[in-house]
Structure formats: structure tokens, C-alpha cells
C-alpha positions as CSV (number, residue, x, y, z in Angstrom):
1,M,2.3,-5.7,11.2
2,S,5.7,-4.3,12.2
3,K,6.1,-1.1,14.2
4,P,6.9,2.1,12.2
5,T,10.5,3.1,12.2
6,P,11.2,6.4,14.0
7,R,11.7,9.3,11.7
8,G,15.4,10.0,11.1
9,S,16.4,6.5,12.0
10,T,19.7,5.4,10.6
11,S,18.8,1.8,10.2
12,R,15.6,2.1,8.1
13,S,13.1,4.6,6.9
14,R,9.5,3.9,5.7
15,L,8.2,5.3,2.5
16,R,4.4,5.5,2.0
17,A,2.9,6.3,-1.4
18,A,-0.2,8.5,-1.1
19,P,-3.2,7.3,-3.0
20,R,-3.7,9.2,-6.2
21,P,-5.7,8.3,-9.3
22,R,-3.7,6.9,-12.2
23,R,-4.5,5.9,-15.7
24,R,-4.4,2.2,-15.0
25,G,-7.0,1.6,-12.3
26,G,-5.7,4.0,-9.6
27,A,-2.9,4.0,-7.1
28,T,-2.4,1.6,-4.2
29,K,-1.0,2.8,-0.9
30,I,1.9,0.7,0.2
31,S,4.6,0.6,2.9
32,I,8.2,-0.2,2.0
33,T,11.5,-0.1,3.8
34,V,14.2,2.0,2.2
35,D,17.9,2.5,3.1
36,S,18.1,5.8,5.0
37,G,20.8,7.3,2.8
38,V,19.0,6.4,-0.4
39,L,15.8,7.9,0.9
40,L,17.6,11.1,2.0
41,E,19.3,11.6,-1.3
42,T,16.1,10.8,-3.2
43,R,14.1,13.3,-1.2
44,R,16.8,16.0,-2.0
45,L,16.5,15.2,-5.7
46,V,12.7,15.2,-5.7
47,R,12.6,18.5,-3.8
48,K,14.7,20.1,-6.6
49,T,12.4,18.8,-9.3
50,G,9.2,19.8,-7.6
51,A,7.7,16.3,-8.0
52,T,6.3,14.3,-5.2
53,L,8.2,11.4,-3.7
54,S,5.3,9.1,-4.7
55,A,5.4,10.3,-8.3
56,H,9.2,9.8,-8.4
57,V,9.0,6.3,-7.0
58,T,6.1,5.4,-9.4
59,E,8.1,6.7,-12.4
60,T,11.2,4.9,-11.3
61,L,9.4,1.6,-11.0
62,A,7.7,2.1,-14.3
63,R,11.0,2.8,-16.0
64,E,12.5,-0.3,-14.5
65,L,9.5,-2.4,-15.8
66,R,10.0,-0.9,-19.3
67,R,13.7,-1.7,-19.1
68,Q,13.1,-5.3,-18.1
69,R,10.4,-5.8,-20.8
70,L,12.9,-4.4,-23.4
71,Q,15.6,-6.8,-22.2
72,Q,13.1,-9.7,-22.5
73,V,12.2,-8.6,-26.1
74,I,15.9,-8.4,-27.0
75,A,16.6,-11.9,-25.4
76,E,13.7,-13.4,-27.4
77,Y,14.8,-11.8,-30.6
78,E,18.4,-13.0,-30.1
79,A,17.3,-16.5,-29.2
80,E,15.5,-16.7,-32.6
81,H,17.8,-14.7,-34.8
82,G,21.2,-14.7,-33.0
83,E,23.0,-11.9,-31.2
84,I,22.5,-8.4,-32.5
85,T,25.7,-7.3,-34.2
86,E,27.4,-3.9,-34.0
87,Q,26.7,-3.5,-37.8
88,E,23.0,-4.0,-37.2
89,L,23.0,-1.5,-34.4
90,A,24.9,1.0,-36.6
91,E,22.3,0.5,-39.4
92,V,19.4,1.2,-37.0
93,R,21.2,4.3,-35.5
94,A,21.7,5.6,-39.1
95,Q,18.0,5.2,-39.8
96,W,17.0,7.0,-36.6
97,Q,19.3,10.0,-37.6
98,A,17.9,10.2,-41.1
């Protein structure tokens, strides 16, 4: 196991998610390496929202998984039916607004 990076290091910072029960079988504590600038800015953002860093990271990862799944569904649909046209998108948008 590698040594922890000193707090405030400019090369790397470690982020540890605290264990907390979740709907799908609980949380798992992990250790990741994050760019120092990204971590600093994320901590500032999280502090303003009142959320925890762990909750923010979890939600961000979950959002990315949803985005990737949606991209997969779209790719599968387009493979079978052809590319989704602007007209089809406009029709769906009109239905949503109705």
C-alpha cells in the first residue's frame, strides 16, 4: 500500500469516502487520488451546498453512470432504427411540453 500524501500537497491529494448506509447494500470506503486543484474547488463547492464530500462524489459518480447508460440506450436504438433526427427530437419535446 502506498504512503498517504501529505495534506496540502500540490502533486496529489487523497479522498476517502466515509462509510454510510445506502439503499443498495451500503457504502464502501475507498481511497482515490485526485488532482489537488480539482479537490480544492470541489471542497469549496460542497461547503457552499452543505453536503458532504462523500455524498457529492457518490452523486457525481451515479450521475455519470446514468449518463453512460443513457448513451448506451441511444446507441442501441440508433443501431436498430437509424440516427434520431431533429424532427423526432422536436416531436418528443412538444409532447413533454404538452
